[in-house]
C-alpha positions in Angstrom: -3.8 -7.4 -0.4 -2.3 -10.6 0.9 -1.2 -13.3 -1.4 -3.0 -16.0 -3.4 -3.7 -18.2 -0.3 -4.9 -15.2 1.7 -3.5 -14.0 5.0 -5.1 -13.5 8.4 -5.4 -10.1 10.0 -4.9 -9.9 13.8 -8.5 -10.6 14.5 -8.5 -13.7 12.3 -10.3 -12.6 9.2 -9.0 -13.6 5.8 -8.0 -11.5 2.8 -8.5 -12.7 -0.7 -5.9 -12.6 -3.6 -5.6 -9.8 -6.1 -7.1 -9.5 -9.5 -6.1 -11.8 -12.3 -3.4 -11.1 -14.9 -4.4 -9.4 -18.1 -2.7 -9.6 -21.6 -1.6 -6.0 -21.2 0.0 -6.7 -17.9 1.7 -9.8 -19.2 3.2 -7.9 -22.1 4.3 -4.8 -20.2 5.4 -6.3 -16.9 6.7 -9.9 -17.1 6.7 -10.6 -13.4 4.1 -12.3 -11.2 1.1 -9.9 -11.1 -1.3 -9.2 -8.3 -3.1 -6.5 -10.0 -3.1 -3.9 -12.8 -5.7 -1.2 -12.4 -6.5 2.5 -12.0 -6.3 4.0 -8.6 -7.7 7.4 -7.7 -7.1 9.0 -4.3 -9.0 11.6 -2.3 -8.1 13.1 1.1 -11.2 13.6 3.3 -11.5 15.3 6.7 -13.3 13.3 9.3 -16.8 14.9 8.9 -16.7 14.6 5.1 -15.5 11.0 5.3 -18.6 10.1 7.4 -21.0 11.7 4.9 -19.3 10.0 1.9 -19.2 6.6 3.6 -22.9 6.9 4.5 -23.7 7.6 0.8 -21.6 4.7 -0.4 -23.7 2.3 1.7 -26.5 2.4 -1.0 -24.1 1.1 -3.6 -21.3 -0.7 -1.8 -20.9 -3.2 1.0 -18.0 -4.0 3.3 -15.6 -6.5 2.0 -16.8 -9.8 3.6 -13.2 -10.6 4.5 -13.3 -8.0 7.3 -16.5 -9.4 8.8 -14.6 -10.7 11.8 -12.2 -7.7 12.2 -12.5 -5.1 14.9 -14.2 -2.0 13.7 -14.4 -3.6 10.2 -10.8 -2.6 9.5 -7.5 -4.4 9.1 -3.9 -3.2 9.9 -1.4 -2.6 7.1 2.3 -2.1 7.6 4.9 -1.4 4.8 8.6 -0.8 5.1 9.8 1.2 2.0 13.2 1.1 0.4 14.9 4.0 -1.3 18.4 5.1 -2.5 20.7 7.4 -0.5 19.5 10.3 -2.7 15.8 9.3 -2.3 15.4 8.6 -6.0 12.0 7.0 -5.6 10.7 10.0 -3.6 11.7 12.4 -6.3 10.4 10.2 -9.1 7.0 10.5 -7.5 7.3 14.2 -6.8 8.4 14.8 -10.4 5.4 12.9 -11.7 7.3 10.3 -13.7 4.8 8.0 -15.4 7.1 5.0 -15.4 8.3 4.3 -11.9 8.4 1.5 -9.3 9.5 1.1 -5.7 10.1 -1.9 -3.3 8.5 -2.4 0.1 8.2 -5.2 2.6 4.5 -5.6 3.6 2.8 -7.4 6.4 -0.5 -7.2 8.2 0.8 -7.5 11.8 1.9 -5.2 14.5 4.2 -7.8 16.1 6.7 -10.4 14.6 5.2 -13.7 13.6 1.5 -12.7 13.5 1.0 -12.7 9.7 2.7 -13.5 6.4 5.2 -11.1 5.0 5.8 -10.1 1.4 8.3 -8.4 -0.8 6.4 -6.1 -3.1 7.2 -4.2 -6.2 4.6 -1.5 -6.8 4.6 1.2 -9.4 3.0 3.0 -12.3 2.9 2.1 -16.0 1.5 5.3 -17.6 -1.9 5.7 -16.0 -2.1 2.1 -14.6 -0.9 1.0 -11.2 0.6 -2.4 -10.9 1.8 -4.6 -8.0 3.9 -7.8 -8.0 4.8 -9.7 -4.9 6.9 -12.6 -3.6 6.2 -14.2 -0.3 8.9 -14.2 2.4 8.7 -17.9 3.4 10.1 -18.7 6.9 11.2 -15.1 7.4 11.6 -14.0 11.0 11.9 -10.3 11.9 13.0 -9.6 15.4 11.8 -6.3 16.9 14.5 -3.7 16.2 16.3 -5.9 13.7 18.0 -4.0 10.8 18.8 -7.0 8.5 15.6 -6.7 6.5 17.3 -6.7 3.1 19.3 -9.7 4.0 16.2 -11.5 5.2 14.4 -10.7 1.9 17.3 -12.1 -0.1 17.3 -15.3 1.9 13.6 -15.9 2.2 11.8 -14.4 -0.8 10.3 -16.8 -3.3 12.6 -17.1 -6.2 11.4 -15.3 -9.3 11.4 -12.0 -11.3 10.5 -9.9 -8.2 13.4 -11.1 -6.2 15.7 -10.9 -9.2 14.8 -7.3 -9.8 15.2 -6.5 -6.1 18.8 -8.0 -6.2 19.6 -5.9 -9.2 18.0 -2.6 -8.0 19.5 -3.0 -4.5 23.0 -3.1 -6.0 22.4 -0.5 -8.7 20.7 2.1 -6.5 22.1 1.0 -3.1 18.6 0.5 -1.8 18.0 0.3 1.9 14.9 0.6 4.2 14.1 4.3 5.0 10.5 4.6 6.2 7.8 2.5 7.9 4.2 3.4 7.1 1.3 2.0 9.2 -2.4 2.6 8.8 -5.8 1.0 9.2 -7.9 0.1 6.2 -11.7 -0.4 5.8 -12.5 -1.9 2.4 -15.7 -1.8 0.4 -16.8 -3.7 -2.7 -19.5 -2.7 -5.2 -22.8 -4.4 -5.0 -23.0 -4.3 -8.8 -19.4 -4.5 -10.2 -16.9 -6.8 -8.5 -14.0 -5.0 -10.0 -14.9 -1.6 -8.5 -13.4 -1.3 -5.0 -12.9 1.5 -2.5 -10.9 1.7 0.7 -10.7 4.2 3.6 -7.2 4.4 5.1 -6.8 6.3 8.3 -4.7 6.5 11.5 -1.7 7.0 9.2 1.7 7.0 11.0 5.3 7.1 9.8 8.4 5.8 11.6 12.0 6.6 10.5 13.5 3.2 10.9 15.2 0.3 9.0 13.2 -2.3 10.9 9.9 -3.9 10.0 9.1 -4.0 13.8 10.7 -0.9 15.3 12.4 -0.9 18.7 10.4 0.8 21.5 12.5 4.0 21.3 11.7 4.4 17.6 8.7 6.7 17.7 6.0 7.1 15.0 4.7 10.4 13.9 1.2 11.2 12.7 0.6 11.8 9.0 -2.4 13.7 7.8 -3.8 13.8 11.3 -7.6 13.5 11.4 -7.8 12.9 7.7 -8.7 9.8 5.7 -7.2 8.7 2.3 -10.0 7.3 0.2 -8.7 5.1 -2.6 -10.9 4.2 -5.6 -9.7 1.1 -7.5 -11.1 -0.1 -10.8 -10.2 -1.9 -14.0 -12.3 -0.3 -16.7 -14.6 2.5 -15.6 -16.0 4.5 -12.7 -19.8 3.9 -12.3 -22.1 6.7 -12.9 -23.5 6.7 -9.3 -20.0 7.3 -8.0 -19.5 10.2 -10.4 -22.7 11.7 -8.8 -21.2 11.3 -5.3 -17.9 13.0 -6.5 -19.9 15.9 -7.9 -22.3 16.2 -4.9 -19.4 16.6 -2.5 -17.0 18.4 -4.9 -14.3 15.7 -4.3 -11.1 16.3 -6.1 -8.5 13.7 -7.0 -5.1 14.2 -5.4 -1.7 12.7 -6.3 -0.6 11.6 -2.9 1.8 9.0 -1.7 1.7 7.7 1.9 5.4 7.1 2.0 6.2 10.5 0.5 4.0 12.2 3.1 5.8 10.3 5.8 9.2 11.2 4.5 8.2 14.8 4.5 6.9 14.7 8.1 10.4 13.4 9.0 12.2 15.8 6.7 14.5 13.2 5.4 16.1 15.3 2.7 16.8 19.1 2.7 15.3 19.4 -0.8 12.0 17.8 0.0 9.0 20.1 -0.6 6.6 20.9 2.2 
């Protein structure tokens, strides 16, 4: 989600900041924290997504910050970094419980339409964390391949940028994959820390640019399917357990960027 001041989507709606810091987060991850929570993912075909979303309407409501957005969704774009040997990809595939990756995130399809952030997202045992630094005054021309240099020049100084400098040199990180999708967010009517999102229209572009050149084509990922993400701090409510059981929904360990990298077959040892 956008930073502490919020950020506009293309249609002019505002996104609110992430969840507050916790003592556990402060002890385990001494960088600026946007959230520390559990995240469960489910992949739903279109017909099942419609049924589940209808059921959720009894217990959840659309996040008010998408009230003015077309189709009650907002656009998300992330440019992911990895090493020449795709270390981050294989850390995810191998199920490492301590891992993190860098990405540049925006909520715009074209340069200059929304704020941009350097994000460090990863896993600390069963918990998912995200830290971010705003890229102030950053300009990304369409087709530009100097993203890393722009990050170093414009990111807010702090632990996130310091770690990016270190990891970029140590792992020789560079942009490898752009992931786009549209997100419809819901919040619980009864528990403000229980959230759910539907991510669809997932597309992947093999590029080093945040805004690809016209000849850099995107490929569909999980065509026709939706990734439902359940996000919570402490527990899953009983009514949601009943929905899971009723539709026989099974958690999946899935990564949007890994799915995109496999669609593009970036490495001969990638599993399909």
